C-alpha positions as CSV (number, residue, x, y, z in Angstrom):
1,M,1.6,-20.2,98.9
2,D,-0.5,-23.0,97.5
3,G,1.9,-25.6,96.0
4,G,2.8,-24.4,92.2
5,P,2.3,-22.1,89.7
6,P,-1.0,-21.5,88.3
7,T,-2.5,-23.8,85.4
8,P,-2.6,-21.9,82.3
9,P,-6.0,-22.2,80.4
10,T,-6.0,-24.7,78.0
11,R,-6.6,-23.6,74.1
12,P,-7.5,-25.9,71.2
13,P,-4.3,-25.9,68.8
14,V,-4.7,-22.9,66.1
15,W,-5.4,-25.6,63.1
16,I,-8.4,-27.3,64.9
17,G,-11.0,-24.5,64.2
18,P,-10.2,-24.7,60.0
19,L,-10.4,-28.3,60.5
20,L,-13.9,-28.5,62.2
21,I,-15.3,-26.0,59.3
22,V,-13.8,-28.4,56.3
23,T,-15.3,-31.3,58.3
24,A,-18.7,-29.7,58.6
25,V,-18.7,-28.9,54.8
26,I,-17.4,-32.4,53.7
27,C,-19.7,-34.1,55.9
28,A,-23.1,-31.9,55.0
29,T,-22.5,-31.7,51.3
30,P,-25.2,-34.6,49.9
31,A,-25.0,-36.9,47.4
32,L,-25.8,-36.2,43.8
33,A,-29.0,-38.3,43.7
34,E,-30.2,-36.4,46.9
35,S,-29.8,-32.9,46.1
36,P,-31.5,-30.5,43.6
37,P,-29.7,-29.1,41.0
38,L,-27.6,-26.1,42.4
39,P,-28.4,-22.8,40.7
40,A,-25.8,-20.7,39.0
41,S,-23.4,-18.7,41.5
42,E,-21.7,-15.7,41.4
43,L,-18.6,-17.9,42.1
44,S,-19.0,-18.9,38.5
45,D,-17.0,-17.5,36.1
46,P,-18.1,-17.4,32.3
47,R,-14.9,-17.9,30.8
48,L,-14.6,-21.5,32.1
49,P,-16.0,-24.3,30.8
50,F,-18.5,-25.6,33.3
51,A,-20.4,-23.6,35.8
52,I,-21.4,-24.2,39.5
53,G,-24.4,-26.5,39.4
54,D,-23.8,-28.4,35.7
55,R,-24.5,-31.7,35.1
56,I,-21.7,-33.0,33.5
57,E,-20.1,-36.6,33.1
58,A,-16.6,-37.2,34.9
59,R,-13.9,-39.6,33.6
60,V,-13.2,-41.7,36.1
61,G,-10.5,-44.5,35.0
62,D,-12.1,-45.9,31.5
63,V,-15.9,-44.9,32.5
64,W,-17.8,-41.6,32.1
65,I,-20.0,-41.2,35.2
66,P,-22.9,-38.8,35.8
67,A,-21.7,-36.0,37.7
68,Q,-22.8,-32.4,39.1
69,V,-20.0,-29.4,39.5
70,R,-20.2,-28.2,43.2
71,S,-16.8,-25.9,43.0
72,F,-13.9,-24.8,41.3
73,Q,-10.6,-24.0,42.8
74,Q,-7.0,-23.0,41.1
75,V,-4.8,-26.1,42.3
76,R,-1.1,-26.4,41.4
77,T,0.1,-29.4,39.7
78,A,3.2,-30.5,37.7
79,R,2.6,-28.0,34.8
80,G,1.7,-25.0,37.0
81,F,-1.5,-23.7,38.2
82,E,-5.0,-25.2,36.8
83,I,-8.7,-25.1,37.8
84,G,-10.0,-28.0,39.4
85,Y,-13.3,-28.8,39.5
86,G,-14.6,-30.0,42.6
87,V,-17.8,-32.8,41.3
88,S,-20.3,-34.9,43.2
89,L,-20.3,-37.8,41.2
90,A,-23.7,-40.1,40.9
91,N,-21.6,-43.1,43.1
92,G,-22.0,-40.7,46.0
93,K,-18.1,-40.0,45.9
94,K,-16.5,-36.6,45.5
95,A,-13.4,-35.6,43.5
96,I,-11.5,-32.8,42.1
97,L,-11.0,-33.2,38.9
98,S,-9.5,-30.7,35.8
99,A,-11.6,-29.6,32.7
100,K,-9.9,-32.6,30.6
101,Q,-11.6,-35.1,32.9
102,L,-14.9,-33.6,32.6
103,R,-17.5,-33.6,29.6
104,K,-21.2,-32.4,29.2
105,P,-23.7,-35.1,28.9
106,G,-23.9,-37.1,25.7
107,G,-19.8,-37.2,24.9
108,T,-19.8,-33.2,23.8
């Protein structure tokens, strides 16, 4: 015998794969000013007020900032489930906001 049990193969933790995918998606998403408008997608739902690719204004604090809808998803809030819109803001930041925090350009 050669001195002990064999060392099992090392495997990364189960959570590392999704983390790498999410990190790649977040890091690969260009800022609003650098990206062309997104085309309407099969993921857009005509029953929702905003579609993927829509140029909108997002309320951040007391100001409205130009933004673009990048995604939408169901999010759990204190009031139950709502639709959260993933947006890219003109200042280069990203956020998930409710429809109440978004409007069409020009204040409508």
